[in-house]
C-alpha distance (Angstrom), angle and dihedral (degrees) to the residues before:
residue distance angle dihedral
M1 . . .
H2 3.77 . .
V3 3.72 94.0 .
A4 3.82 92.0 42.6
G5 3.76 90.4 53.0
L6 3.82 91.5 49.7
W7 3.82 88.3 48.5
I8 3.80 90.5 55.5
T9 3.81 93.1 48.2
S10 3.81 98.1 39.9
P11 3.82 122.1 1.5
P12 3.86 94.9 176.6
D13 3.78 90.0 58.2
V14 3.77 93.1 51.1
I15 3.84 91.9 49.2
D16 3.83 89.8 50.0
A17 3.79 91.0 49.4
L18 3.86 93.4 47.3
L19 3.81 90.1 50.4
F20 3.80 93.1 46.3
R21 3.83 91.0 -117.5
S22 3.81 97.3 114.7
P23 3.85 116.0 119.8
T24 3.75 91.7 -141.0
P25 3.91 113.6 88.5
F26 3.77 94.3 -149.9
S27 3.82 94.0 63.7
A28 3.82 92.7 64.9
W29 3.80 91.7 56.2
G30 3.85 90.9 48.7
V31 3.82 91.3 51.1
I32 3.78 92.2 47.9
A33 3.85 90.9 50.7
M34 3.73 90.4 46.9
W35 3.81 95.0 52.8
A36 3.80 89.1 46.3
V37 3.87 88.8 56.9
F38 3.76 90.0 51.5
A39 3.90 90.4 46.1
T40 3.83 87.5 51.8
A41 3.82 91.1 52.0
L42 3.69 92.3 47.8
L43 3.82 91.2 46.8
A44 3.81 89.7 53.2
A45 3.76 94.4 46.2
L46 3.85 93.6 49.7
R47 3.77 96.6 42.1
R48 3.84 97.2 99.0
P49 3.89 98.4 32.2
L50 3.77 90.9 52.4
R51 3.82 91.6 39.0
I52 3.82 92.1 -130.6
R53 3.80 108.8 -174.4
P54 3.79 115.2 -116.3
R55 3.78 94.1 -115.0
W56 3.80 92.6 53.7
W57 3.85 92.3 44.4
R58 3.76 91.1 50.6
A59 3.82 92.1 50.5
G60 3.80 91.7 47.1
H61 3.86 92.0 45.9
L62 3.76 92.3 46.8
S63 3.78 94.3 47.6
L64 3.77 91.9 49.6
A65 3.87 90.2 48.6
V66 3.77 89.9 53.8
V67 3.79 89.2 51.2
I68 3.77 91.6 49.2
V69 3.81 94.4 48.4
G70 3.80 91.7 47.5
G71 3.75 93.5 46.1
V72 3.80 94.6 47.3
V73 3.82 92.6 47.1
A74 3.84 92.6 48.4
H75 3.76 89.7 46.2
A76 3.75 94.0 49.2
L77 3.84 95.7 45.2
L78 3.81 92.6 48.9
I79 3.75 96.4 51.8
E80 3.83 117.1 95.0
G81 3.80 101.3 -151.3
T82 3.77 144.1 124.1
M83 3.76 96.1 -55.4
E84 3.79 115.1 90.0
S85 3.81 118.0 -119.4
V86 3.79 98.8 -116.0
S87 3.83 95.8 53.7
K88 3.84 90.1 43.9
V89 3.83 92.8 52.7
V90 3.85 90.2 45.3
L91 3.79 93.3 51.1
C92 3.79 92.5 45.9
G93 3.75 90.8 47.2
L94 3.82 90.5 53.4
V95 3.85 90.5 50.3
V96 3.85 89.9 50.1
A97 3.71 92.5 45.6
A98 3.85 93.5 50.5
T99 3.82 88.5 48.7
L100 3.75 92.1 50.8
K101 3.79 92.2 47.9
L102 3.76 90.4 51.6
L103 3.79 91.1 50.8
A104 3.81 91.1 48.2
D105 3.82 91.6 49.3
L106 3.82 91.2 49.1
G107 3.74 90.9 48.2
R108 3.80 92.4 51.4
R109 3.81 90.8 47.2
A110 3.82 90.8 52.2
V111 3.70 92.5 49.6
S112 3.76 93.4 49.2
R113 3.86 89.4 48.5
R114 3.80 90.7 53.0
R115 3.74 91.3 50.5
A116 3.79 92.4 49.1
E117 3.91 90.5 54.5
């Protein structure tokens, strides 16, 4: 919806961003995050037809999720818009903290699984 709205208001800017020709640094991070979302959807759709093992699927999905979070946070922090800086930093910090907690939980679970084997 975000990109569609931008396309309606300024198609040349969207084309520049998608081709990585935009003069604004935040647009590249948004495009990277967007393509990582598409790659995640493709990975999920092709998991069974390609018979991707759960361990490899999880690693790919997790890697793309980290790219998405990093891209979205960088995109949001670099934009000078209507949101004030403090609330933007706090919200981005919460997203990063939630991602780090998830990664730590997954790491602990993997270690306990290995010990059980």
